[in-house]
C-alpha positions as CSV (number, residue, x, y, z in Angstrom):
1,X,0.0,0.0,0.0
2,X,2.9,2.3,0.8
3,X,4.3,2.0,-2.7
4,X,1.0,2.9,-4.2
5,X,0.7,6.0,-2.0
6,X,4.2,7.1,-3.0
7,X,3.4,6.6,-6.7
8,X,0.2,8.6,-6.4
9,X,2.0,11.4,-4.5
10,X,4.7,11.6,-7.2
11,X,2.2,11.7,-10.0
12,X,0.2,14.4,-8.3
13,X,3.4,16.5,-7.7
14,X,4.3,16.3,-11.4
15,X,0.8,17.4,-12.4
16,X,0.8,20.2,-9.9
17,X,4.2,21.4,-11.1
18,X,3.0,21.5,-14.7
19,X,0.2,23.7,-13.7
20,X,2.3,26.3,-11.9
21,X,4.0,29.2,-13.7
22,X,7.8,28.8,-13.8
23,X,7.5,25.2,-12.8
24,X,8.0,22.9,-15.8
25,X,10.2,20.2,-17.1
26,X,12.5,22.2,-19.4
27,X,15.8,23.9,-19.7
28,X,15.8,25.0,-16.1
29,X,15.2,21.6,-14.6
30,X,18.7,21.4,-13.1
31,X,19.2,25.1,-12.3
32,X,20.5,26.3,-9.0
33,X,19.1,29.3,-7.1
34,X,21.1,32.3,-8.3
35,X,20.9,36.0,-9.2
36,X,22.8,37.6,-12.1
37,X,23.8,40.9,-13.5
38,X,25.4,41.6,-16.9
39,X,29.0,41.2,-15.6
40,X,31.7,43.8,-15.6
41,X,31.2,46.3,-18.4
42,X,33.8,46.3,-21.2
43,X,35.3,49.2,-23.0
44,X,35.1,51.8,-20.3
45,X,38.0,53.7,-21.9
46,X,36.8,54.0,-25.5
47,X,39.3,53.9,-28.3
48,X,37.0,56.1,-30.4
49,X,37.2,60.0,-30.2
50,X,35.0,61.4,-27.5
51,X,31.4,62.5,-28.4
52,X,31.6,66.4,-28.4
53,X,28.4,66.9,-26.5
54,X,26.6,66.5,-23.2
55,X,23.9,63.8,-23.4
56,X,20.7,63.4,-21.4
57,X,20.1,59.6,-21.0
58,X,16.7,58.7,-19.5
59,X,15.8,55.2,-18.3
60,X,15.8,52.5,-20.9
61,X,12.2,51.8,-21.9
62,X,10.8,48.3,-22.4
63,X,7.5,46.3,-22.8
64,X,5.8,45.1,-19.6
65,X,7.1,41.5,-20.0
66,X,10.7,42.8,-19.7
67,X,10.2,45.0,-16.6
68,X,10.5,42.2,-14.1
69,X,13.6,40.4,-12.9
70,X,12.9,37.1,-14.7
71,X,15.3,35.6,-17.2
72,X,12.9,35.0,-20.1
73,X,13.1,32.1,-22.6
74,X,11.0,30.5,-25.3
75,X,10.9,26.9,-26.5
76,X,10.7,27.5,-30.2
77,X,10.3,23.7,-30.9
78,X,7.1,23.7,-28.9
79,X,5.5,27.2,-29.0
80,X,7.6,30.2,-29.9
81,X,4.8,32.6,-28.8
82,X,4.9,31.4,-25.2
83,X,7.4,33.2,-22.9
84,X,8.6,31.6,-19.7
85,X,11.0,32.5,-17.0
86,X,13.5,30.4,-15.1
87,X,12.0,29.6,-11.7
88,X,15.2,29.8,-9.6
89,X,17.4,32.2,-11.6
90,X,16.8,35.9,-11.8
91,X,18.4,39.2,-12.7
92,X,19.5,41.4,-9.9
93,X,17.3,44.1,-11.4
94,X,15.1,44.3,-14.5
95,X,16.8,44.2,-17.9
96,X,15.9,47.9,-18.6
97,X,17.5,48.9,-15.3
98,X,20.7,46.9,-15.9
99,X,21.0,48.4,-19.4
100,X,20.4,51.9,-18.1
101,X,23.3,51.6,-15.7
102,X,25.6,50.3,-18.4
103,X,24.5,52.8,-21.0
104,X,25.0,55.8,-18.7
105,X,28.4,54.5,-17.7
106,X,29.5,54.1,-21.3
107,X,28.1,57.5,-22.4
108,X,29.8,59.2,-19.5
109,X,33.1,57.7,-20.6
110,X,32.7,58.5,-24.3
111,X,31.2,62.0,-24.2
112,X,31.5,65.4,-22.6
113,X,29.1,64.3,-19.9
114,X,25.9,62.5,-19.1
115,X,22.8,63.9,-17.3
116,X,19.6,62.3,-15.9
117,X,16.2,63.6,-14.8
118,X,17.5,64.0,-11.3
119,X,20.3,66.3,-12.3
120,X,18.1,69.1,-13.6
121,X,20.9,70.5,-15.9
122,X,20.9,71.2,-19.6
123,X,22.2,68.8,-22.2
124,X,22.8,69.1,-25.9
125,X,21.2,65.8,-27.0
126,X,18.8,63.2,-25.7
127,X,19.7,59.6,-26.3
128,X,16.6,57.4,-25.7
129,X,16.7,53.6,-25.9
130,X,13.6,51.4,-26.1
131,X,14.4,47.7,-25.5
132,X,12.2,45.3,-27.6
133,X,13.7,41.9,-26.9
134,X,16.1,40.5,-24.3
135,X,15.5,36.8,-24.2
136,X,16.8,33.3,-24.8
137,X,15.3,30.9,-27.5
138,X,15.6,27.2,-27.7
139,X,15.5,25.7,-31.2
140,X,16.1,22.3,-29.7
141,X,16.4,21.2,-26.0
142,X,20.2,21.3,-26.4
143,X,20.7,24.4,-28.4
144,X,19.8,28.0,-27.6
145,X,20.6,31.5,-28.6
146,X,19.8,35.0,-27.2
147,X,18.4,38.0,-28.9
148,X,18.7,41.7,-28.0
149,X,16.6,44.1,-30.0
150,X,16.4,47.8,-29.3
151,X,15.5,51.1,-30.9
152,X,17.6,54.2,-30.3
153,X,16.6,57.8,-30.9
154,X,18.9,60.8,-30.9
155,X,17.2,64.2,-30.3
156,X,18.7,67.7,-30.4
157,X,17.4,69.3,-27.3
158,X,17.9,73.0,-28.2
159,X,15.5,72.7,-31.2
160,X,13.6,69.5,-30.2
161,X,14.5,67.9,-33.5
162,X,15.0,64.2,-34.2
163,X,18.6,63.9,-35.4
164,X,18.5,60.1,-36.1
165,X,16.9,56.9,-35.2
166,X,18.1,53.3,-35.6
167,X,17.0,49.8,-34.8
168,X,19.6,47.3,-33.5
169,X,19.2,43.5,-33.7
170,X,21.8,41.2,-32.2
171,X,21.9,37.5,-31.7
172,X,24.4,35.3,-29.8
173,X,24.7,31.6,-29.4
174,X,24.4,30.6,-25.7
175,X,27.3,28.6,-24.4
176,X,25.0,26.3,-22.5
177,X,21.2,25.5,-22.7
178,X,20.4,27.0,-19.3
179,X,20.2,30.2,-17.3
180,X,24.0,30.7,-16.9
181,X,24.3,30.3,-20.7
182,X,21.6,32.9,-21.2
183,X,23.2,35.3,-18.8
184,X,26.7,35.0,-20.4
185,X,25.3,35.4,-23.9
186,X,23.1,38.4,-23.0
187,X,26.0,40.0,-21.3
188,X,28.1,39.7,-24.4
189,X,25.2,41.0,-26.6
190,X,24.8,43.9,-24.3
191,X,28.5,44.9,-24.6
192,X,28.3,44.6,-28.4
193,X,25.1,46.7,-28.4
194,X,26.8,49.4,-26.3
195,X,29.8,49.5,-28.7
196,X,27.5,49.9,-31.7
197,X,25.3,52.4,-30.0
198,X,28.2,54.6,-28.9
199,X,29.8,54.5,-32.3
200,X,26.5,55.4,-34.0
201,X,25.8,58.3,-31.6
202,X,29.3,59.7,-32.1
203,X,28.9,59.5,-35.9
204,X,25.4,61.2,-35.8
205,X,26.5,64.0,-33.5
206,X,29.7,64.7,-35.4
207,X,27.8,64.9,-38.6
208,X,25.3,67.3,-37.0
209,X,28.1,69.5,-35.7
210,X,29.7,69.7,-39.1
211,X,26.5,71.0,-40.7
């Protein structure tokens, strides 16, 4: 009788787990409790010439599903439209908050200065970033990749004119099909995105100054 009770209990536990958000048999089945950030930022001392302007950098915007601390993934081989989050692994802050910190640090190092809403000082340009995707996708249970998609807008503040706008789309293969793999790949994608964004901003501002 004891064996039957244990079998029934195990079956019930599996069914219950399948019905709970974040509790499923999938890529996070063996994950350990952990919190992650994007790692140490790269390129703090830019090799490129400085951006000859002071930039106002507001908080990075994002859709609602990216404003939590979950590390989001999709199982493309089952349902690519369904977003899930690892149950035990989380970001230390939401992806927009992590990218805002990194963006301001990079802009401060590459420009004449960076300001925020709290500073209440004038700036020459506004650099706004809207995050559109920051997730991991599994094409098979053993193979995954990450995607970072964002839209950047550069606005001249003295005349309130849009100087330029660009969409960025980056993908990186994850080194492992789990949360640590997602974190490592998204960190690398974030650094690549910052390099491209700083270079683009420098080119657009220098072109505007020459006019």
